[in-house]
Structures are given as structure tokens and as C-alpha cells.
C-alpha positions as CSV (number, residue, x, y, z in Angstrom):
1,M,105.7,80.5,-65.3
2,F,106.1,76.9,-66.6
3,S,109.4,75.3,-67.0
4,E,110.7,73.9,-70.3
5,N,110.5,70.5,-68.8
6,Y,106.8,70.9,-68.1
7,S,106.2,71.9,-71.7
8,R,108.1,68.9,-72.9
9,Q,106.1,66.6,-70.6
10,T,102.9,68.1,-71.8
11,A,103.9,67.5,-75.4
12,I,104.8,63.9,-74.7
13,A,101.5,63.4,-72.9
14,S,99.6,64.9,-75.9
15,A,101.5,62.8,-78.4
16,T,100.7,59.7,-76.3
17,K,97.1,60.6,-76.2
18,V,97.0,61.0,-80.0
19,L,97.9,57.3,-80.2
20,A,94.8,56.3,-78.3
21,A,92.3,54.6,-80.7
22,D,89.2,55.9,-79.0
23,L,89.6,59.7,-79.3
24,T,86.5,61.7,-80.2
25,D,86.3,64.2,-83.0
26,H,86.4,67.0,-80.5
27,E,89.6,65.7,-78.9
28,L,91.2,65.3,-82.2
29,A,90.2,68.8,-83.3
30,T,91.7,70.1,-80.0
31,L,94.9,68.2,-80.5
32,A,95.1,69.6,-84.1
33,R,95.6,73.0,-82.5
34,S,98.5,71.9,-80.3
35,E,101.6,74.1,-80.1
36,E,103.7,71.0,-80.8
37,A,104.2,70.1,-84.4
38,K,104.8,66.4,-83.6
39,V,101.3,66.3,-82.0
40,R,99.7,68.0,-85.0
41,A,101.5,65.7,-87.4
42,A,100.3,62.6,-85.5
43,V,96.7,64.0,-85.7
44,A,97.1,64.7,-89.4
45,E,97.9,61.1,-90.2
46,R,94.9,59.7,-88.5
47,P,92.1,58.7,-90.9
48,T,89.5,59.5,-88.1
49,T,90.6,63.1,-87.8
50,P,87.7,65.4,-88.8
51,L,87.9,66.7,-92.4
52,T,87.8,70.4,-91.2
53,S,90.9,69.8,-89.0
54,L,92.7,68.1,-91.9
55,L,92.0,71.1,-94.2
56,L,93.6,73.4,-91.6
57,L,96.5,71.1,-91.0
58,A,97.2,70.9,-94.7
59,Q,98.0,74.7,-94.5
60,D,100.3,74.3,-91.4
61,V,103.7,76.0,-91.4
62,A,105.5,72.8,-90.4
63,P,106.3,70.5,-93.3
64,A,106.0,67.5,-91.0
65,V,102.4,68.4,-90.3
66,R,101.6,68.8,-94.0
67,A,103.4,65.5,-94.6
68,G,101.1,63.9,-92.0
69,V,98.1,65.0,-94.1
70,A,99.7,63.7,-97.2
71,R,100.2,60.3,-95.5
72,N,96.6,60.2,-94.4
73,A,94.9,57.1,-95.9
74,R,91.4,58.6,-95.6
75,P,89.7,57.7,-98.9
76,D,87.3,60.6,-98.9
77,L,89.9,63.4,-98.8
78,P,89.0,65.9,-101.6
79,I,91.2,65.4,-104.6
80,E,91.9,69.1,-104.6
81,L,93.6,68.8,-101.2
82,R,95.9,66.1,-102.5
83,Q,96.6,68.2,-105.6
84,D,97.5,71.2,-103.4
85,L,99.8,68.9,-101.4
86,A,101.4,67.7,-104.7
87,K,102.5,71.3,-105.3
88,D,104.1,71.7,-101.9
89,K,107.7,73.0,-101.7
90,S,108.7,70.5,-99.1
91,S,110.1,67.2,-100.5
92,E,108.9,65.5,-97.3
93,V,105.3,66.3,-98.2
94,V,105.6,65.2,-101.8
95,Y,107.3,61.9,-101.0
96,A,104.6,61.2,-98.3
97,L,101.9,61.8,-100.9
98,I,103.7,59.6,-103.5
99,D,104.0,56.8,-100.9
100,N,100.4,57.0,-99.8
101,P,98.2,54.2,-101.4
102,A,95.2,56.5,-101.2
103,T,96.8,59.0,-103.6
104,P,95.0,58.8,-106.9
105,D,96.9,57.4,-109.9
106,S,96.1,60.6,-111.8
107,I,98.3,62.6,-109.3
108,L,101.1,60.0,-109.5
109,T,101.0,60.1,-113.3
110,K,101.6,63.9,-113.2
111,F,104.6,63.3,-111.0
112,T,106.1,60.9,-113.6
113,R,106.3,63.9,-115.9
114,S,107.9,66.1,-113.3
115,F,111.0,68.1,-113.9
116,H,112.1,66.9,-110.5
117,R,113.8,63.6,-111.4
118,D,113.6,62.0,-108.0
119,Y,109.8,62.7,-107.8
120,A,109.3,61.2,-111.3
121,I,111.3,58.0,-110.3
122,A,109.4,57.6,-107.0
123,A,106.0,58.1,-108.7
124,K,106.9,55.5,-111.5
125,Q,107.9,53.0,-108.8
126,A,104.7,53.6,-106.9
127,L,102.6,53.1,-110.0
128,Y,104.5,50.0,-110.9
129,A,104.0,48.6,-107.4
130,R,100.3,49.2,-107.7
131,K,100.0,47.5,-111.1
132,T,102.0,44.5,-109.8
133,A,99.8,44.3,-106.7
134,W,96.7,44.5,-108.8
135,R,97.9,41.8,-111.2
136,H,98.7,39.6,-108.2
137,E,95.2,40.1,-106.8
138,V,93.6,39.3,-110.1
139,A,95.8,36.3,-110.8
140,Y,95.2,34.7,-107.4
141,G,91.6,35.6,-107.2
142,E,92.0,37.9,-104.3
143,A,89.5,40.7,-103.9
144,V,90.5,44.1,-105.2
145,V,90.3,46.2,-102.1
146,Q,90.5,49.7,-103.6
147,E,89.3,50.9,-106.9
148,R,92.0,52.9,-108.8
149,S,91.2,56.3,-110.2
């Protein structure tokens, strides 16, 4: 009924719409159910995406979508969600979580003791970068933006 070109154009239009800053919760929830993984991944990264949608996207079959949730900088994500993402089989998801400044130090510390050497190294580097940034903020009198857990 529809051509492959039509599907591609629809996916591009949806992905472009995700980039719009003024999307409502309803629109984001609708886009979170898109057939296109790239659209779902873009929705997953947005801090304004409703929590219920993020919880569903964290269980998505596509690793890129779960990685989008792991990259989400939303400060009120339940720690249990981040802990579940830390156990993901996809390295893309785990590295996205390690690189996310909103990931609690407690999760990064667990990665430093990981049997997966590359995860341990990345987590140690992330923790070191946080300490260095914090020391810089204190030394130069800049406000500490985010409390570390």
C-alpha cells in the first residue's frame, strides 16, 4: 500500500519533529511508540519525555533506544532504572550510562570493580573527571551545580 520511500519520509519527518523543543507530553508519548528505532531513541534522550514513556523505552528491543534512555540527563529518573540499564548486555547502553553526568557515583563505582575491563576503565575515567570538575568548581568559587550521590 505504501512505498518504502513513503515510510522513510515519514520516519525522517518524525525524527525532525522530535527535535522540536515545544513538543507536548502526549506528542512525545506518541513518538515513543514509533516503528522507527531512531525516533524512539531520540525521544528516549529527551529530559522532557514523560517518565512512563521512559520506563517503556528502557525495555525496548533496540539497543540504541535503551542507550537513549541511558543518556537521558533527567535528574529524577529512578535509580532502579539506571541500575537495570547498568546490567544491559549491550555495550552501547553501558557506555552511554557511564558517560551520562546524571548517573550516580554509586553506579559508576560498581563499574570500577567490573570484570569487563573496558567498563572499569571508562567508569574510573568518568569518576576522575567528576572529581576534577568538582575541585575546579570549589577552587574557583563556582557554584556546584549538581550534588553527587
